[in-house]
N, CA, C and O atoms as CSV, one atom per row, in Angstrom:
chain,resi,resn,atom,element,x,y,z
A,1,ASN,N,N,23.528,2.787,11.436
A,1,ASN,CA,C,23.976,1.448,11.714
A,1,ASN,C,C,22.768,0.630,12.150
A,1,ASN,O,O,22.032,1.035,13.050
A,2,SER,N,N,22.566,-0.502,11.523
A,2,SER,CA,C,21.362,-1.281,11.790
A,2,SER,C,C,21.662,-2.584,12.496
A,2,SER,O,O,20.967,-3.577,12.277
A,3,ARG,N,N,22.690,-2.605,13.344
A,3,ARG,CA,C,23.032,-3.875,13.965
A,3,ARG,C,C,21.992,-4.315,14.967
A,3,ARG,O,O,21.817,-5.520,15.151
A,4,GLY,N,N,21.295,-3.418,15.621
A,4,GLY,CA,C,20.269,-3.800,16.579
A,4,GLY,C,C,18.904,-3.954,15.943
A,4,GLY,O,O,18.042,-4.640,16.492
A,5,ALA,N,N,18.691,-3.329,14.800
A,5,ALA,CA,C,17.379,-3.367,14.166
A,5,ALA,C,C,17.015,-4.751,13.700
A,5,ALA,O,O,15.861,-5.156,13.839
A,6,SER,N,N,17.967,-5.500,13.144
A,6,SER,CA,C,17.637,-6.836,12.679
A,6,SER,C,C,17.246,-7.744,13.829
A,6,SER,O,O,16.339,-8.564,13.683
A,7,ALA,N,N,17.904,-7.616,14.962
A,7,ALA,CA,C,17.545,-8.429,16.118
A,7,ALA,C,C,16.168,-8.063,16.633
A,7,ALA,O,O,15.408,-8.945,17.033
A,8,LEU,N,N,15.834,-6.800,16.633
A,8,LEU,CA,C,14.523,-6.373,17.120
A,8,LEU,C,C,13.419,-6.829,16.179
A,8,LEU,O,O,12.356,-7.247,16.638
A,9,LEU,N,N,13.647,-6.756,14.876
A,9,LEU,CA,C,12.626,-7.173,13.932
A,9,LEU,C,C,12.432,-8.678,13.946
A,9,LEU,O,O,11.309,-9.160,13.795
A,10,LYS,N,N,13.523,-9.433,14.128
A,10,LYS,CA,C,13.443,-10.879,14.113
A,10,LYS,C,C,12.677,-11.405,15.316
A,10,LYS,O,O,11.887,-12.341,15.191
A,11,ASP,N,N,12.904,-10.817,16.462
A,11,ASP,CA,C,12.309,-11.321,17.697
A,11,ASP,C,C,11.036,-10.599,18.094
A,11,ASP,O,O,10.482,-10.884,19.156
A,12,SER,N,N,10.557,-9.678,17.281
A,12,SER,CA,C,9.351,-8.958,17.658
A,12,SER,C,C,8.121,-9.830,17.431
A,12,SER,O,O,8.105,-10.686,16.546
A,13,ILE,N,N,7.125,-9.606,18.218
A,13,ILE,CA,C,5.889,-10.383,18.137
A,13,ILE,C,C,4.882,-9.598,17.320
A,13,ILE,O,O,4.647,-8.423,17.604
A,14,PRO,N,N,4.275,-10.221,16.303
A,14,PRO,CA,C,3.260,-9.508,15.550
A,14,PRO,C,C,2.093,-9.141,16.457
A,14,PRO,O,O,1.529,-10.009,17.123
A,15,ILE,N,N,1.734,-7.893,16.487
A,15,ILE,CA,C,0.716,-7.403,17.399
A,15,ILE,C,C,-0.672,-7.826,16.946
A,15,ILE,O,O,-1.576,-7.948,17.773
A,16,THR,N,N,-0.858,-8.051,15.661
A,16,THR,CA,C,-2.185,-8.383,15.150
A,16,THR,C,C,-2.690,-9.717,15.674
A,16,THR,O,O,-3.900,-9.939,15.715
A,17,GLU,N,N,-1.781,-10.623,16.082
A,17,GLU,CA,C,-2.232,-11.916,16.577
A,17,GLU,C,C,-2.886,-11.820,17.944
A,17,GLU,O,O,-3.698,-12.674,18.299
A,18,PHE,N,N,-2.549,-10.797,18.716
A,18,PHE,CA,C,-3.047,-10.692,20.080
A,18,PHE,C,C,-4.221,-9.732,20.213
A,18,PHE,O,O,-4.868,-9.707,21.260
A,19,SER,N,N,-4.512,-8.954,19.201
A,19,SER,CA,C,-5.571,-7.960,19.324
A,19,SER,C,C,-6.891,-8.532,18.827
A,19,SER,O,O,-6.931,-9.340,17.899
A,20,ALA,N,N,-7.944,-8.102,19.452
A,20,ALA,CA,C,-9.278,-8.515,19.024
A,20,ALA,C,C,-9.663,-7.713,17.796
A,20,ALA,O,O,-9.396,-6.513,17.722
A,21,SER,N,N,-10.276,-8.360,16.851
A,21,SER,CA,C,-10.693,-7.648,15.647
A,21,SER,C,C,-12.192,-7.421,15.703
A,21,SER,O,O,-12.941,-8.215,16.272
A,22,GLY,N,N,-12.601,-6.350,15.118
A,22,GLY,CA,C,-14.015,-6.043,15.113
A,22,GLY,C,C,-14.264,-4.559,15.248
A,22,GLY,O,O,-13.321,-3.778,15.376
A,23,PRO,N,N,-15.524,-4.162,15.222
A,23,PRO,CA,C,-15.835,-2.736,15.278
A,23,PRO,C,C,-15.602,-2.107,16.646
A,23,PRO,O,O,-15.513,-0.884,16.750
A,24,PHE,N,N,-15.501,-2.927,17.705
A,24,PHE,CA,C,-15.353,-2.384,19.050
A,24,PHE,C,C,-13.914,-2.471,19.566
A,24,PHE,O,O,-13.659,-2.309,20.760
A,25,GLU,N,N,-12.991,-2.726,18.658
A,25,GLU,CA,C,-11.594,-2.836,19.065
A,25,GLU,C,C,-11.053,-1.476,19.463
A,25,GLU,O,O,-11.215,-0.505,18.724
A,26,GLY,N,N,-10.419,-1.393,20.613
A,26,GLY,CA,C,-9.794,-0.163,21.079
A,26,GLY,C,C,-8.300,-0.214,20.833
A,26,GLY,O,O,-7.734,-1.266,20.539
A,27,HIS,N,N,-7.685,0.930,20.960
A,27,HIS,CA,C,-6.234,0.993,20.781
A,27,HIS,C,C,-5.551,0.501,22.051
A,27,HIS,O,O,-5.770,1.055,23.128
A,28,ASP,N,N,-4.729,-0.530,21.933
A,28,ASP,CA,C,-4.043,-1.124,23.073
A,28,ASP,C,C,-2.722,-0.392,23.294
A,28,ASP,O,O,-1.740,-0.656,22.601
A,29,LEU,N,N,-2.697,0.526,24.259
A,29,LEU,CA,C,-1.487,1.313,24.525
A,29,LEU,C,C,-0.358,0.465,25.077
A,29,LEU,O,O,0.811,0.769,24.836
A,30,LEU,N,N,-0.675,-0.589,25.810
A,30,LEU,CA,C,0.357,-1.405,26.421
A,30,LEU,C,C,1.194,-2.128,25.380
A,30,LEU,O,O,2.415,-2.217,25.514
A,31,ARG,N,N,0.549,-2.645,24.346
A,31,ARG,CA,C,1.282,-3.401,23.330
A,31,ARG,C,C,1.707,-2.549,22.149
A,31,ARG,O,O,2.789,-2.770,21.606
A,32,ARG,N,N,0.905,-1.591,21.733
A,32,ARG,CA,C,1.200,-0.817,20.528
A,32,ARG,C,C,1.848,0.528,20.804
A,32,ARG,O,O,2.473,1.100,19.911
A,33,GLY,N,N,1.716,1.035,21.991
A,33,GLY,CA,C,2.282,2.341,22.295
A,33,GLY,C,C,1.370,3.452,21.813
A,33,GLY,O,O,0.244,3.210,21.379
A,34,PHE,N,N,1.872,4.670,21.896
A,34,PHE,CA,C,1.085,5.812,21.479
A,34,PHE,C,C,1.021,5.896,19.961
A,34,PHE,O,O,1.972,5.532,19.269
A,35,THR,N,N,-0.096,6.372,19.454
A,35,THR,CA,C,-0.226,6.521,18.014
A,35,THR,C,C,0.547,7.756,17.568
A,35,THR,O,O,0.623,8.756,18.281
A,36,SER,N,N,1.107,7.661,16.391
A,36,SER,CA,C,1.897,8.759,15.866
A,36,SER,C,C,1.660,8.861,14.364
A,36,SER,O,O,1.729,7.864,13.646
A,37,VAL,N,N,1.389,10.035,13.913
A,37,VAL,CA,C,1.183,10.254,12.486
A,37,VAL,C,C,2.508,10.128,11.750
A,37,VAL,O,O,2.535,9.733,10.584
A,38,LYS,N,N,3.597,10.456,12.412
A,38,LYS,CA,C,4.917,10.411,11.790
A,38,LYS,C,C,5.274,9.001,11.328
A,38,LYS,O,O,5.919,8.840,10.291
A,39,ASN,N,N,4.868,7.977,12.079
A,39,ASN,CA,C,5.176,6.603,11.699
A,39,ASN,C,C,4.440,6.154,10.457
A,39,ASN,O,O,4.885,5.227,9.780
A,40,GLU,N,N,3.329,6.787,10.144
A,40,GLU,CA,C,2.522,6.381,9.002
A,40,GLU,C,C,2.879,7.133,7.725
A,40,GLU,O,O,2.357,6.807,6.659
A,41,LEU,N,N,3.745,8.119,7.807
A,41,LEU,CA,C,4.112,8.906,6.645
A,41,LEU,C,C,5.212,8.239,5.840
A,41,LEU,O,O,5.947,7.389,6.344
A,42,LEU,N,N,5.311,8.633,4.595
A,42,LEU,CA,C,6.394,8.166,3.744
A,42,LEU,C,C,7.685,8.882,4.129
A,42,LEU,O,O,7.637,9.893,4.831
A,43,PRO,N,N,8.834,8.382,3.688
A,43,PRO,CA,C,10.083,9.091,3.994
A,43,PRO,C,C,10.025,10.539,3.534
A,43,PRO,O,O,9.584,10.833,2.423
A,44,SER,N,N,10.473,11.434,4.397
A,44,SER,CA,C,10.356,12.851,4.090
A,44,SER,C,C,11.489,13.358,3.220
A,44,SER,O,O,11.372,14.424,2.616
A,45,HIS,N,N,12.567,12.624,3.147
A,45,HIS,CA,C,13.710,13.061,2.354
A,45,HIS,C,C,14.176,11.910,1.478
A,45,HIS,O,O,14.128,10.759,1.911
A,46,PRO,N,N,14.627,12.186,0.255
A,46,PRO,CA,C,15.063,11.087,-0.629
A,46,PRO,C,C,16.222,10.269,-0.067
A,46,PRO,O,O,16.341,9.084,-0.376
A,47,LEU,N,N,17.070,10.873,0.745
A,47,LEU,CA,C,18.202,10.139,1.295
A,47,LEU,C,C,17.838,9.286,2.506
A,47,LEU,O,O,18.646,8.471,2.949
A,48,GLU,N,N,16.640,9.462,3.044
A,48,GLU,CA,C,16.253,8.718,4.240
A,48,GLU,C,C,16.193,7.219,3.966
A,48,GLU,O,O,16.645,6.426,4.792
A,49,LEU,N,N,15.648,6.824,2.835
A,49,LEU,CA,C,15.566,5.412,2.485
A,49,LEU,C,C,16.955,4.835,2.234
A,49,LEU,O,O,17.248,3.709,2.637
A,50,ALA,N,N,17.814,5.614,1.564
A,50,ALA,CA,C,19.183,5.156,1.318
A,50,ALA,C,C,19.955,5.014,2.627
A,50,ALA,O,O,20.785,4.116,2.767
A,51,GLU,N,N,19.688,5.884,3.569
A,51,GLU,CA,C,20.376,5.819,4.868
A,51,GLU,C,C,19.920,4.607,5.678
A,51,GLU,O,O,20.713,4.008,6.405
A,52,LYS,N,N,18.646,4.248,5.554
A,52,LYS,CA,C,18.143,3.071,6.266
A,52,LYS,C,C,18.767,1.784,5.717
A,52,LYS,O,O,19.014,0.841,6.468
A,53,ASN,N,N,19.018,1.752,4.414
A,53,ASN,CA,C,19.566,0.561,3.766
A,53,ASN,C,C,21.071,0.655,3.558
A,53,ASN,O,O,21.619,-0.057,2.716
A,54,PHE,N,N,21.749,1.516,4.304
A,54,PHE,CA,C,23.173,1.740,4.094
A,54,PHE,C,C,23.990,0.479,4.316
A,54,PHE,O,O,24.832,0.138,3.485
A,55,GLN,N,N,23.756,-0.226,5.428
A,55,GLN,CA,C,24.553,-1.417,5.736
A,55,GLN,C,C,24.327,-2.512,4.714
A,55,GLN,O,O,25.272,-3.204,4.334
A,56,LEU,N,N,23.085,-2.684,4.258
A,56,LEU,CA,C,22.780,-3.695,3.249
A,56,LEU,C,C,23.484,-3.373,1.936
A,56,LEU,O,O,24.061,-4.259,1.305
A,57,ASN,N,N,23.439,-2.112,1.525
A,57,ASN,CA,C,24.114,-1.709,0.291
A,57,ASN,C,C,25.629,-1.845,0.417
A,57,ASN,O,O,26.295,-2.244,-0.538
A,58,GLN,N,N,26.169,-1.521,1.567
A,58,GLN,CA,C,27.607,-1.645,1.781
A,58,GLN,C,C,28.038,-3.114,1.750
A,58,GLN,O,O,29.089,-3.436,1.196
A,59,ASP,N,N,27.238,-4.004,2.338
A,59,ASP,CA,C,27.551,-5.433,2.291
A,59,ASP,C,C,27.517,-5.955,0.859
A,59,ASP,O,O,28.391,-6.726,0.464
A,60,LYS,N,N,26.523,-5.546,0.078
A,60,LYS,CA,C,26.447,-5.984,-1.323
A,60,LYS,C,C,27.657,-5.520,-2.114
A,60,LYS,O,O,28.215,-6.277,-2.909
A,61,THR,N,N,28.062,-4.281,-1.900
A,61,THR,CA,C,29.238,-3.761,-2.599
A,61,THR,C,C,30.490,-4.519,-2.191
A,61,THR,O,O,31.314,-4.859,-3.039
A,62,ASN,N,N,30.641,-4.787,-0.896
A,62,ASN,CA,C,31.805,-5.539,-0.418
A,62,ASN,C,C,31.827,-6.964,-0.966
A,62,ASN,O,O,32.890,-7.474,-1.320
A,63,PHE,N,N,30.662,-7.611,-1.037
A,63,PHE,CA,C,30.594,-8.969,-1.587
A,63,PHE,C,C,30.930,-8.985,-3.069
A,63,PHE,O,O,31.626,-9.888,-3.534
A,64,ASP,N,N,30.445,-7.995,-3.821
A,64,ASP,CA,C,30.766,-7.922,-5.245
A,64,ASP,C,C,32.258,-7.709,-5.464
A,64,ASP,O,O,32.856,-8.340,-6.335
A,65,THR,N,N,32.853,-6.829,-4.682
A,65,THR,CA,C,34.293,-6.580,-4.797
A,65,THR,C,C,35.087,-7.826,-4.433
A,65,THR,O,O,36.051,-8.178,-5.112
A,66,LEU,N,N,34.677,-8.490,-3.358
A,66,LEU,CA,C,35.359,-9.707,-2.933
A,66,LEU,C,C,35.230,-10.807,-3.973
A,66,LEU,O,O,36.173,-11.570,-4.186
A,67,ARG,N,N,34.083,-10.900,-4.617
A,67,ARG,CA,C,33.887,-11.907,-5.664
A,67,ARG,C,C,34.775,-11.622,-6.859
A,67,ARG,O,O,35.343,-12.548,-7.437
A,68,ASN,N,N,34.906,-10.371,-7.239
A,68,ASN,CA,C,35.749,-10.025,-8.379
A,68,ASN,C,C,37.229,-10.271,-8.087
A,68,ASN,O,O,37.987,-10.616,-8.994
A,69,ILE,N,N,37.639,-10.102,-6.853
A,69,ILE,CA,C,39.053,-10.252,-6.508
A,69,ILE,C,C,39.419,-11.711,-6.233
A,69,ILE,O,O,40.403,-12.212,-6.779
A,70,GLN,N,N,38.626,-12.410,-5.379
A,70,GLN,CA,C,39.012,-13.741,-4.919
A,70,GLN,C,C,38.193,-14.880,-5.513
A,70,GLN,O,O,38.569,-16.043,-5.360
A,71,GLY,N,N,37.110,-14.587,-6.170
A,71,GLY,CA,C,36.284,-15.640,-6.732
A,71,GLY,C,C,34.989,-15.807,-5.968
A,71,GLY,O,O,34.712,-15.077,-5.017
A,72,LEU,N,N,34.195,-16.785,-6.398
A,72,LEU,CA,C,32.858,-16.984,-5.844
A,72,LEU,C,C,32.878,-17.525,-4.413
A,72,LEU,O,O,31.960,-17.247,-3.642
A,73,HIS,N,N,33.901,-18.289,-4.049
A,73,HIS,CA,C,33.915,-18.936,-2.736
A,73,HIS,C,C,34.049,-17.938,-1.580
A,73,HIS,O,O,33.510,-18.186,-0.501
A,74,ALA,N,N,34.744,-16.833,-1.776
A,74,ALA,CA,C,35.014,-15.891,-0.677
A,74,ALA,C,C,33.737,-15.224,-0.151
A,74,ALA,O,O,33.507,-15.246,1.058
A,75,PRO,N,N,32.890,-14.626,-1.020
A,75,PRO,CA,C,31.663,-14.034,-0.460
A,75,PRO,C,C,30.703,-15.076,0.102
A,75,PRO,O,O,29.981,-14.794,1.058
A,76,LEU,N,N,30.684,-16.282,-0.480
A,76,LEU,CA,C,29.809,-17.326,0.055
A,76,LEU,C,C,30.245,-17.744,1.456
A,76,LEU,O,O,29.407,-17.937,2.337
A,77,LYS,N,N,31.547,-17.883,1.662
A,77,LYS,CA,C,32.064,-18.231,2.988
A,77,LYS,C,C,31.751,-17.135,3.998
A,77,LYS,O,O,31.350,-17.416,5.127
A,78,LEU,N,N,31.936,-15.889,3.585
A,78,LEU,CA,C,31.664,-14.764,4.469
A,78,LEU,C,C,30.178,-14.652,4.800
A,78,LEU,O,O,29.821,-14.322,5.932
A,79,GLN,N,N,29.304,-14.923,3.823
A,79,GLN,CA,C,27.865,-14.893,4.080
A,79,GLN,C,C,27.456,-16.014,5.036
A,79,GLN,O,O,26.575,-15.818,5.873
A,80,MET,N,N,28.082,-17.180,4.921
A,80,MET,CA,C,27.785,-18.269,5.861
A,80,MET,C,C,28.234,-17.891,7.270
A,80,MET,O,O,27.549,-18.209,8.242
A,81,GLU,N,N,29.375,-17.216,7.392
A,81,GLU,CA,C,29.828,-16.775,8.704
A,81,GLU,C,C,28.886,-15.719,9.276
A,81,GLU,O,O,28.584,-15.744,10.469
A,82,PHE,N,N,28.415,-14.788,8.435
A,82,PHE,CA,C,27.441,-13.783,8.881
A,82,PHE,C,C,26.182,-14.458,9.405
A,82,PHE,O,O,25.670,-14.098,10.465
A,83,ARG,N,N,25.685,-15.440,8.656
A,83,ARG,CA,C,24.448,-16.114,9.047
A,83,ARG,C,C,24.626,-16.874,10.361
A,83,ARG,O,O,23.725,-16.883,11.200
A,84,ALA,N,N,25.784,-17.509,10.541
A,84,ALA,CA,C,26.038,-18.246,11.782
A,84,ALA,C,C,26.157,-17.298,12.963
A,84,ALA,O,O,25.674,-17.604,14.053
A,85,VAL,N,N,26.791,-16.155,12.762
A,85,VAL,CA,C,26.975,-15.186,13.845
A,85,VAL,C,C,25.655,-14.525,14.218
A,85,VAL,O,O,25.431,-14.223,15.390
A,86,LYS,N,N,24.783,-14.296,13.252
A,86,LYS,CA,C,23.483,-13.675,13.541
A,86,LYS,C,C,22.585,-14.584,14.371
A,86,LYS,O,O,21.704,-14.096,15.078
A,87,GLN,N,N,22.791,-15.899,14.298
A,87,GLN,CA,C,21.951,-16.829,15.044
A,87,GLN,C,C,22.303,-16.867,16.534
A,87,GLN,O,O,21.464,-17.235,17.356
A,88,VAL,N,N,23.525,-16.495,16.886
A,88,VAL,CA,C,23.944,-16.502,18.278
A,88,VAL,C,C,23.533,-15.185,18.911
A,88,VAL,O,O,24.109,-14.138,18.616
A,89,GLN,N,N,22.535,-15.242,19.781
A,89,GLN,CA,C,22.026,-14.042,20.432
A,89,GLN,C,C,21.590,-14.363,21.845
A,89,GLN,O,O,21.530,-15.525,22.250
A,90,ARG,N,N,21.293,-13.326,22.578
A,90,ARG,CA,C,20.745,-13.495,23.925
A,90,ARG,C,C,19.282,-13.889,23.831
A,90,ARG,O,O,18.747,-14.095,22.742
A,91,LEU,N,N,18.648,-13.989,24.980
A,91,LEU,CA,C,17.216,-14.259,25.000
A,91,LEU,C,C,16.488,-13.143,24.263
A,91,LEU,O,O,16.992,-12.021,24.214
A,92,PRO,N,N,15.321,-13.414,23.688
A,92,PRO,CA,C,14.665,-12.421,22.832
A,92,PRO,C,C,14.269,-11.125,23.533
A,92,PRO,O,O,14.101,-10.104,22.867
A,93,PHE,N,N,14.117,-11.135,24.847
A,93,PHE,CA,C,13.712,-9.908,25.526
A,93,PHE,C,C,14.901,-9.079,25.994
A,93,PHE,O,O,14.708,-8.012,26.578
A,94,LEU,N,N,16.124,-9.542,25.754
A,94,LEU,CA,C,17.329,-8.791,26.095
A,94,LEU,C,C,18.010,-8.307,24.823
A,94,LEU,O,O,17.963,-8.979,23.793
A,95,HIS,N,N,18.634,-7.156,24.896
A,95,HIS,CA,C,19.334,-6.600,23.740
A,95,HIS,C,C,20.627,-7.364,23.502
A,95,HIS,O,O,21.383,-7.615,24.441
A,96,SER,N,N,20.888,-7.737,22.248
A,96,SER,CA,C,22.116,-8.426,21.889
A,96,SER,C,C,23.048,-7.444,21.195
A,96,SER,O,O,22.630,-6.725,20.287
A,97,SER,N,N,24.293,-7.408,21.612
A,97,SER,CA,C,25.229,-6.425,21.073
A,97,SER,C,C,25.764,-6.810,19.697
A,97,SER,O,O,26.230,-5.937,18.965
A,98,ASN,N,N,25.713,-8.071,19.326
A,98,ASN,CA,C,26.209,-8.558,18.035
A,98,ASN,C,C,27.662,-8.154,17.807
A,98,ASN,O,O,28.009,-7.685,16.723
A,99,ILE,N,N,28.503,-8.329,18.803
A,99,ILE,CA,C,29.910,-7.938,18.692
A,99,ILE,C,C,30.646,-8.782,17.666
A,99,ILE,O,O,31.559,-8.281,17.010
A,100,ALA,N,N,30.276,-10.054,17.507
A,100,ALA,CA,C,30.930,-10.903,16.514
A,100,ALA,C,C,30.606,-10.438,15.097
A,100,ALA,O,O,31.472,-10.462,14.223
A,101,LEU,N,N,29.368,-10.015,14.868
A,101,LEU,CA,C,28.988,-9.502,13.556
A,101,LEU,C,C,29.714,-8.194,13.250
A,101,LEU,O,O,30.151,-7.973,12.121
A,102,ASP,N,N,29.839,-7.340,14.243
A,102,ASP,CA,C,30.590,-6.096,14.050
A,102,ASP,C,C,32.056,-6.378,13.748
A,102,ASP,O,O,32.671,-5.670,12.950
A,103,THR,N,N,32.614,-7.395,14.371
A,103,THR,CA,C,34.004,-7.745,14.111
A,103,THR,C,C,34.180,-8.268,12.690
A,103,THR,O,O,35.160,-7.928,12.028
A,104,LEU,N,N,33.246,-9.089,12.210
A,104,LEU,CA,C,33.327,-9.589,10.835
A,104,LEU,C,C,33.198,-8.463,9.808
A,104,LEU,O,O,33.859,-8.478,8.770
A,105,ARG,N,N,32.348,-7.497,10.108
A,105,ARG,CA,C,32.157,-6.375,9.180
A,105,ARG,C,C,33.254,-5.322,9.291
A,105,ARG,O,O,33.386,-4.477,8.407
A,106,GLY,N,N,34.031,-5.359,10.348
A,106,GLY,CA,C,35.076,-4.365,10.541
A,106,GLY,C,C,34.586,-3.124,11.255
A,106,GLY,O,O,35.267,-2.099,11.245
A,107,ASN,N,N,33.413,-3.194,11.877
A,107,ASN,CA,C,32.846,-2.053,12.591
A,107,ASN,C,C,33.172,-2.064,14.080
A,107,ASN,O,O,32.682,-1.214,14.822
A,108,ASP,N,N,33.989,-3.011,14.528
A,108,ASP,CA,C,34.259,-3.117,15.954
A,108,ASP,C,C,35.134,-1.982,16.473
A,108,ASP,O,O,35.119,-1.696,17.670
A,109,GLU,N,N,35.884,-1.342,15.610
A,109,GLU,CA,C,36.748,-0.242,16.041
A,109,GLU,C,C,36.172,1.125,15.707
A,109,GLU,O,O,36.799,2.146,15.990
A,110,CYS,N,N,35.001,1.159,15.115
A,110,CYS,CA,C,34.357,2.425,14.741
A,110,CYS,C,C,33.466,2.906,15.886
A,110,CYS,O,O,32.754,2.118,16.509
A,111,ILE,N,N,33.517,4.185,16.147
A,111,ILE,CA,C,32.645,4.781,17.154
A,111,ILE,C,C,31.603,5.597,16.418
A,111,ILE,O,O,31.932,6.531,15.687
A,112,GLY,N,N,30.347,5.241,16.613
A,112,GLY,CA,C,29.260,5.911,15.923
A,112,GLY,C,C,28.302,6.583,16.884
A,112,GLY,O,O,28.519,6.611,18.096
A,113,PHE,N,N,27.249,7.119,16.320
A,113,PHE,CA,C,26.222,7.809,17.094
A,113,PHE,C,C,25.614,6.903,18.155
A,113,PHE,O,O,25.419,7.317,19.298
A,114,GLU,N,N,25.316,5.660,17.771
A,114,GLU,CA,C,24.656,4.741,18.699
A,114,GLU,C,C,25.556,4.314,19.845
A,114,GLU,O,O,25.062,3.879,20.886
A,115,ASP,N,N,26.873,4.428,19.674
A,115,ASP,CA,C,27.783,4.072,20.761
A,115,ASP,C,C,27.814,5.132,21.850
A,115,ASP,O,O,28.056,4.813,23.014
A,116,ILE,N,N,27.576,6.378,21.494
A,116,ILE,CA,C,27.664,7.466,22.465
A,116,ILE,C,C,26.280,7.878,22.959
A,116,ILE,O,O,26.042,7.928,24.166
A,117,LEU,N,N,25.378,8.169,22.045
A,117,LEU,CA,C,24.068,8.686,22.422
A,117,LEU,C,C,22.976,7.624,22.441
A,117,LEU,O,O,21.846,7.908,22.838
A,118,ASN,N,N,23.295,6.425,22.024
A,118,ASN,CA,C,22.388,5.290,22.014
A,118,ASN,C,C,21.285,5.463,20.974
A,118,ASN,O,O,20.673,6.524,20.849
A,119,ASP,N,N,21.065,4.413,20.257
A,119,ASP,CA,C,20.033,4.375,19.230
A,119,ASP,C,C,18.679,4.153,19.904
A,119,ASP,O,O,18.565,3.276,20.760
A,120,PRO,N,N,17.645,4.927,19.538
A,120,PRO,CA,C,16.330,4.739,20.183
A,120,PRO,C,C,15.758,3.338,19.981
A,120,PRO,O,O,14.994,2.864,20.821
A,121,SER,N,N,16.113,2.667,18.883
A,121,SER,CA,C,15.597,1.318,18.663
A,121,SER,C,C,16.263,0.297,19.579
A,121,SER,O,O,15.781,-0.829,19.705
A,122,GLN,N,N,17.368,0.680,20.220
A,122,GLN,CA,C,18.065,-0.215,21.133
A,122,GLN,C,C,17.863,0.220,22.577
A,122,GLN,O,O,18.800,0.187,23.374
A,123,SER,N,N,16.674,0.617,22.908
A,123,SER,CA,C,16.413,1.089,24.262
A,123,SER,C,C,16.492,-0.067,25.252
A,123,SER,O,O,16.452,-1.234,24.862
A,124,GLU,N,N,16.600,0.260,26.503
A,124,GLU,CA,C,16.733,-0.751,27.538
A,124,GLU,C,C,15.389,-1.227,28.069
A,124,GLU,O,O,15.336,-1.877,29.113
A,125,VAL,N,N,14.325,-0.921,27.383
A,125,VAL,CA,C,13.001,-1.361,27.797
A,125,VAL,C,C,12.879,-2.844,27.492
A,125,VAL,O,O,13.056,-3.269,26.351
A,126,MET,N,N,12.578,-3.620,28.507
A,126,MET,CA,C,12.467,-5.058,28.344
A,126,MET,C,C,11.010,-5.419,28.112
A,126,MET,O,O,10.121,-4.880,28.771
A,127,GLY,N,N,10.763,-6.327,27.180
A,127,GLY,CA,C,9.416,-6.777,26.892
A,127,GLY,C,C,8.960,-7.824,27.889
A,127,GLY,O,O,9.631,-8.078,28.889
A,128,GLU,N,N,7.827,-8.425,27.613
A,128,GLU,CA,C,7.281,-9.489,28.451
A,128,GLU,C,C,8.079,-10.770,28.182
A,128,GLU,O,O,7.920,-11.369,27.118
A,129,PRO,N,N,8.931,-11.206,29.117
A,129,PRO,CA,C,9.847,-12.318,28.845
A,129,PRO,C,C,9.152,-13.632,28.490
A,129,PRO,O,O,9.572,-14.322,27.561
A,130,HIS,N,N,8.104,-13.979,29.216
A,130,HIS,CA,C,7.448,-15.259,28.982
A,130,HIS,C,C,6.753,-15.287,27.622
A,130,HIS,O,O,6.816,-16.289,26.909
A,131,MET,N,N,6.098,-14.197,27.269
A,131,MET,CA,C,5.395,-14.138,26.000
A,131,MET,C,C,6.385,-14.179,24.829
A,131,MET,O,O,6.123,-14.837,23.822
A,132,MET,N,N,7.507,-13.489,24.955
A,132,MET,CA,C,8.486,-13.464,23.876
A,132,MET,C,C,9.163,-14.831,23.701
A,132,MET,O,O,9.425,-15.245,22.572
A,133,MET,N,N,9.447,-15.529,24.797
A,133,MET,CA,C,10.050,-16.862,24.690
A,133,MET,C,C,9.063,-17.864,24.103
A,133,MET,O,O,9.446,-18.701,23.286
A,134,GLU,N,N,7.801,-17.787,24.509
A,134,GLU,CA,C,6.801,-18.695,23.951
A,134,GLU,C,C,6.625,-18.455,22.463
A,134,GLU,O,O,6.436,-19.404,21.702
A,135,TYR,N,N,6.686,-17.183,22.030
A,135,TYR,CA,C,6.570,-16.881,20.602
A,135,TYR,C,C,7.776,-17.425,19.839
A,135,TYR,O,O,7.620,-17.991,18.757
A,136,LYS,N,N,8.969,-17.259,20.394
A,136,LYS,CA,C,10.177,-17.737,19.718
A,136,LYS,C,C,10.200,-19.251,19.624
A,136,LYS,O,O,10.684,-19.798,18.634
A,137,LEU,N,N,9.686,-19.938,20.637
A,137,LEU,CA,C,9.654,-21.392,20.619
A,137,LEU,C,C,8.478,-21.948,19.821
A,137,LEU,O,O,8.376,-23.161,19.638
A,138,GLY,N,N,7.590,-21.080,19.344
A,138,GLY,CA,C,6.461,-21.506,18.531
A,138,GLY,C,C,5.284,-21.990,19.323
A,138,GLY,O,O,4.428,-22.691,18.782
A,139,LEU,N,N,5.208,-21.636,20.602
A,139,LEU,CA,C,4.072,-22.066,21.422
A,139,LEU,C,C,2.867,-21.142,21.259
A,139,LEU,O,O,1.742,-21.541,21.559
A,140,LEU,N,N,3.082,-19.932,20.796
A,140,LEU,CA,C,1.977,-18.978,20.581
A,140,LEU,C,C,1.559,-18.944,19.140
A,140,LEU,O,O,0.646,-18.200,18.779
């Protein structure tokens, strides 16, 4: 389930803008975290990429089915509602639950892995609030 991933990617700050470039650049642990070879590797299993794009593929299939049944206006209306719901979020340094988006998709009554064991991408680690707000407002 990628409901938190889109919010994290949208509000994340590109690290390259804050790092010094040159031959003497060191690894900034505070902003980049620990280096990991696993992050630089390609997907290890053929289904890993399909699993990452599961929600996107499911939405496309649902929109195609809805278009065939009700016409062109139904998926367009639903996509506009999705876009409007995605814009309503908390401050960029706080996790947004996206309960309205889950309700539109029909996932509000489903209990998944992230509901019980928590998704690592939705950790409770808060970023630098002032820097994230300045980036979102376009001041940085």
